[in-house]
N, C-alpha and C positions, 0 to 999 in steps of 0.2 A: 577604378571600378571598370569591370568588363561591360562592353556594349551588348545589349540583348537585341538580336535581330528577329523579327517575326518569322515563324515557320508555320507551314500548313500541313495538316495531316493529309495523307494521300491514300487513295483506294484504287485497287486494280481489279479488273474483271479477268479471272484466270483464262477463260476461253479466248478472249480477245488477245490477251498477252501471248498465249501460246501460238495463236494464229499469226501474230505479228513477228514473233521470233522465227517462224519458218521462212520468212522472206529475207532474213539476214544471214550474213556470214557467221562462222563460229566465233570469231573475235567480237563482232557486233552483238551477237547473242549474249556473250559473257558480259560485255559492257552494260547492256540493257538490264540483265538480271542483277548485276551489282547496283545499278541505279535504283531499281525497284526495291531491293533489300534496304538500301540506305533511306529511301523515301518512306518506306513502311516503318522503319525503326526510328528515324530522327525527324521525319517530315521533310518538306521541301522549303528551302529558304526563299523568302519573298525576293531577295536580291538576285536569285538565280532564275527568275521568271521574267518573261517579256510577253506583252500582249500580242495575240495573233491579229492579223488584219481581219476586220469584220467581213470584208469583201475583197478577196485577193484577185490578182490578174489571172491566175490559173482557174478561176471559176469557183474556188472553194469559199464557203461562208462559215467562218469560225468565230462569230460574235460571242463574246463572253468567255472565250478560251484564252489560255496562256500556254506558252511553250517553254521548255527547258532545253538548253543546248547541251549536247553530249557528243563532242567531236562531230562526226558526220551524221549523227543521229539526232532526232528530236523526239521528245516526249510531249504530247499534246494533252493538256488537262482542261476540264471544264470545272469552274468554280461552283460549289454547291453548299447547301446548308444541311447539316445532319439533323437527326431526330433530337439531338442534344442542343440544337440551335447554334452550334459552332460551325464555322466555315471549314470546308475541306476541299481537296482537289480529287476529282474523279478522272483517272487516266483514260482517255479515249483511244490513244494510239501511241505506239512507239515504232519508229521507222526511219528510213532515210530522210535527210533534209529535203532534197529535191532529187528526183530520179535522174540518173545520167541519161544522155541521149541513147536511144535504141534499147533502153532497159524497160521491160514491160511491167516490172513490179510497181505497185502504187507507192507513192511516198507517204510519209506520216500525215501530211495535211489532207490528202485525198481520203485516206483511211478514216481519219477523224471526222471529216465532213460527211462521209457516208454514214458513219455510226451516229453522229449528232442528228442528222436529218433522216435516219433510218432508210437510206437509199441502198439499193443492191448494187 
């Protein structure tokens, strides 16, 4: 018998996703777009997720969030309950894992923190 692993439906906000893609290289954009297509079609496997630190050293606060590793990119999701009372993941951000020194682009964690807490 095959093992059934839990998967979560995923939802993306188009405006956020487009804004995040503008911060990435062409290759990273393609990887992020493929990850989104897969997440929307098949869901995200629970085994591919890791909890975000509720309070990280960089000052971000992502309690209740999980991250999906995608090479040097991260997809940050917030767990939610849909109108159908089933759990799903709302993507808050896709971006670099941590920004390189002297790189002014925000990383995925900072973008997600800003959106989660509605900071500018």
